[in-house]
N, C-alpha and C positions, 0 to 999 in steps of 0.2 A: 259941366263945363261953363265957365263964366267968360273967359277972354278969348279963347280959340275960335269960337264961331265968328267973332268979329274980325279978328286978325287974319284968320285963314280958314274959311268956310269949307274949302275943299278937303283939307286935312280933317277937320272936325267931322265932316260927313263920313269919311272913311272910318274914323274911330267909332263913330256911332253904329256904323254898319257891322264892324267887327264885334262890338258889344252885343249886338242883336244875334250875330252868328253863334257866339258863345253860349248865349242863353237858350238858343233854340236848337242846339246840337248836342249830342252825347259824345264827349271827348274821351276816347279810349286809347289815346296816344301815350305810351308809357313814359315818355320823356316830358310830359306836361302835367300841369295841375292848375287849380284855380287859387291864386293868392288872395289873402284878405285885403280889404280896402286900406287898411293901416300900412300895409307894404307899398301900395301904390302912392299913398300920401308921402311916405318916406322917399320913394324914388322921385317924385316930382317936387321935392323940397328945394329950399334955397341953396342946399349943399351942391346942387347941380352945377353951379357956376364958380365954385371956389377952387383955386389953384393951391396945391399943397404937396409939392414933391418932397419925399422923404418919409419919415416916421415920427411918431409922437416924441415930441421934445427935440427932434432933429429935422426941422423942416427947412427947405430952401425958399420959402415965401413967408412973409409976415402975415399977421392976422389969423393965426391958426390956433388960437386958444380953445375954441369950440370944436374944431376939427380934431385936435389931440384928444379932447374929452370923448368925442364920439368913437374915435377909433380905439382908444383904450378900453372903453365900455364894450365894444363889439368883440374885441379880442378876448377880453376876460370871459365874456359869455360863451364864446365858441370853445375855448379851453375847458370851461367848466361843463358844458354840454357833452363834449366828446371825451372828457377826461384825457386831454392831450397836454403834452409839455409846452408846445408852442403853436400858435396859429398865425398865419399870414393871410389877411383878408383882401389884399390888394389886386390879385389877379382878375383880369377883365372877364375871364371865361374859364371853363374847365380845361380847354386846350391850352390856354395861356399858363395855367397852373402846372399841367404836365410838362410843358416846355421848360419852365422855370426849374422844375426838378431835375430834368435831363442835364440842363447846362450848369446847374449849381455843382454837381459832383462827377460829371462824366466829361470826357474830351470828345471832340467831333471824331466820329469813326468807331467809337466804342461800341461793344456788343450788348444788345438788349434782347431778352427773351420775353415774348408776350403771346397772348391768345390771338389766333386767327380772326380776322374781321368776319369771315364767313361763318365762324363757329360761335360768334357772340362778342368778339373784341370790339375795339373802337378804332376809328381812323387814326387818332393821334397815338395809337400804340404800334406805329410803324407800317401802316398800309402804304403800298406804293404810291398812292395818290396824294399822300400827306407829305408835308415838308419834313416831318420827323424822319422819314425813310431816307431822305437826302443827306441828313446830318449824322445818322447813326446806323450801325449795322444790325438789323433785326433778324431774328429767326422766330417763328411762331409755332406754338403748340396747339393742338386741336382737341376735340372730344373723342371719347371712345365711341366707335361706330355703332356699337350695340346699345349702350346706355345712354349716349348722348350727354354724358357728364364728363368732367375733367378727370382725366387718367393721371393721377399724381406720379405713378411709376414712369409714365412716359415723360412728364415734365422733369423728373429727376434725371432720367437718361439724357434728355436733351440738354439739360443744364450741365451734366458732367461731360458731354461731348463738345458743346459749344463754348463753355466757360464764359458766360455773360458777366459783365460788370453790374448789371441790373436785371431783375425779373419784375414783371409787371403782372399783378393779379387784378381782376376787375373786368367788367364787361358792359355792354350796352344792350345786349339781347340774350343773357344767359339766365334762365328761370330758376336756377338752383343756388343754394348756399355755396360759398367757397371756404374751404378749410385753410384759414389764414395761418394756422400754426404749422401745418404741413408745408405750406408755401415758404414760410420763414425758415423752417428747417432746411428746406432745399436751397434757398438762397444762402444761408450761412455755410452750407457744405461746400459751396464753390466761391465763397468770399464776395457774394454779390449783395447789392442793395436790394431791398424789397420795397417796391412802390405799389400801393393799392389804390386803384381809381374806383371810388365808391359813388360816383356822380349820380346813379340811378337810386341807390338805396340809402342815401344819407339820412333821410327822415326815419326809415325803419331802424337805422343803427342809433340815431339820437334818442329814439323812444325806447330802446333796449328790447325790442321785440325779435330782433335777429342779432347774431354775434357781431362784435366790433372788431375791425382789423387794427384799431390803434395800438393795442398792446403788443402786436406782432410785427408791425411795419416800421421801417425807417421813415417813410413818407406816406401820407394819405392825401388824396385830392378828392374834391367833389364840387358839384354845383348846388346852387341853393333853390332852384326853381322847379324841381321835380318832386319827389316825395316830401321834401322839406318845406314845401309850399311857400318859398320866399320869391324874390325877384331874381333877375339875371345876375350872373357873376360866379367866379370861382373862388375856392378856398384851399389853402395848404395847411395840413397839420404835420408836424415833425417832431422828432426827438430834439431836445434842447441843444444838443451838440451841432445840429445843422442850421440853427436859427440864423446865424450870421451869414452863411453861404446863401441861404434862401433869400434873405432880405437884400443882399447885394445883387443877386441875380434878377430879382424883380425891379428894384430901383438902386442904382441907375442902369442896371444891365439891359432890361427889356421893356420898361415902362417908364413914363413920366408920372404925372399926377394921376392918382387913383380916381375912379369914378365915385366921389364921396356920396353922392345920392344913392348909389347902389350899395355902398358900404353901410349906410344908414339903414337900408332895407334889410341887409343881412343881420344887423343888430336886432331889428324887430323880429325877424323870423326865428332867431335863436331864442329870444324871450319867449315867444309863443310856443316854441318846441319844448320848453321846460314845464308848461302847464299840463295838468292831469288829462285834460280833454284831448291833447295831442296824442298821447300814448293810446287812448281808446280809439282814436281814428286810424292809427297806424295798425292796430290789431285788426280793425275792420277792413282795412286795405288788404291784409293778407287773407282774410276770410273771403272777401269778394273775389280776389284772384283765384283762389282755390275753387270757388263756385263757378267761375268762368271756365276753368279747365275742366271741371266735372260735367258741366252743362254741354259743352262742345264735344266732349268724349261720348256722352249718351246720344248725341245727335249723329254719331258715326265719323267724327273727325279724328285724325291722329294728333295727339298733343306731344310736341317735342319733349323728350326726356320723361314722358309719362305723367307730367304734372308741374308744379311750381312750388317753390319755397319762399317766393318774394312777391313783388307787386305785378309781375308780367307773366304773360302766357304766350307761347309760340304755337300757332296752329298750322299744321300741314294741310294744304287744300287739295293735294293731288288726287286723293280718293273721290273727290267731288268734281274733278275735271275743270278746276279753276286755277288761275294764276293769282298771285298776290296783287298784282297791278289791277286786274279786272275786278277783284273783290273790293279793293280800296275804292275804286271809282263808283262802283255800284252802291256800296254802303254809304258813301259820302252823299250820293244823290237822294238818300232818304233821311240824312241827318245824323248818321253814325260815322264818327271820324276815327279811323285806324290808320296804320301805315303798313304797306307791304314790307316784307322783311324776308331775307334770305334765311334758309334753314340749313343745318349741317348737311353737307353733301348735295346742295341744291343744284339741279341740272339747268335751272333757268339763269338768265343773265341778272345781275344785281338790280337793274331797273325794271325787271319783270317779277322775278322771285316766285317760289312755290308756296310761300306762307305769309301770314299776317301776324303782326305783334299786337297784343291786346294788353293795355294797362288798366288797373283798377283805381288809381288815385283820384282821377277826375270825378268819377261817379260817386266815389266814397265821400269826397269833399261836399258833394251835393246833398249828402245824407242818405244815399241809397244803400240797401243791404242786399241780402241774398235773394229775397223775393224779386226785387227789381232786377238783379243780375240775371235771374232765370227768365224774366220777360225780355231782357235785352238779347239774350242768347237766342230765344225764339224769334225775335224780330230779325236778327242777323241771319239765322239759318234760312228763314223765309225769304229774305232779300236775295241771298246768294243762290238759293234753289230756284227762285222764280223771278230771276233778274231781267227777263224779257217780257214779263206780264205787267204792264203799266197799272192796271187796276189794283193788283196785289201790292205793288210798290207804293201806290197812293195810300192804301190802307196801313202799310207799315209807317209811312211818314206821319200819318195821323197818330199812330201809336207812340212814336218817338216824341212828337209834339206834346202829347198828353203827359208823358213822363217828365219832360222838361218843365212843363207848367207846374206839375205837382212838386218838383224839386228844383226851385230856381237856384242859380249860382249865387246871385246877389239879390237879396230881398229888398224891395223898394222901401225907402225911408221918407 
């Protein structure tokens, strides 16, 4: 930092403290990752202040020659990376992207079928606490009680009964692959649009290490700051026939000037995702997630759905007499950051929960592998088992600190 410490030392200090926290903790939150410094440079660039309502070649402000060049480059990269007909990069967030899809092809009050939040869905998929539920009529499908996986026969039956105009596939805490071809067949059988929200798994899809929903869905949304390792912001992919409707819904319908600095960061992360090392890292992300699942299972924890096919693991803590809230707080006290998470059929309230969600992207980005994952599992299990023993917790904290020093997020230059 060159200017901020002089202009606002209080904010500068908080930023420095956050940098130190990130370096000295193990981030296992599935919705987070560590972006490269080039992404931060793009986010903090001169594009932060440019007004540019509209789209390339069709702006409502002058001085957009380089803005048009930037957005066109970013769009072409997104379309090439995901083999998509069209990409709109202007949504400020994943929720903004989902809202734009809804309002582009649906009328207020139309029916939408999506996954229950408590079974792995997302707030913007019609949870009662979300504005989406106030605009559209949602019904939710859940997971099979025995397998804790999507029951596609149940989804089909719900679709035939409910007759939705849109079906949503995708989740925020579902550790298994989704059969997009089956979801597409179900949607077509009731003349519904299919929207896939792949916010969590976009990096895995971009690398080609898990199946892509793009060939099967009318619309795909995602964010760029999770497995994709970019900055904040949302993206919409769609079939060419919906390009105009999407564009109009974003601007002038729901947004003014896009955050061009975030759009620049999106362009950077798309380029980096095309490089060979990115695929290797995404493969390692899957391997590390599987190692977390196997490690906790060996320690006597129940793994929701019996394992994972992606970057996240849901751990049921009930056999250990723990709540997710208690585990989250205790683990953070020793430098391990996870989030409490509801599990299917959870008897606890959403702010307490019976489980924790563990993500492998953050530690994978730091260069850790299955050996380090085994160490982290050991540290976490010890913390949760001996959460009232201050001496043991201090030893765990030291173990966490040792790992963080050995695998820095950002090497000093």
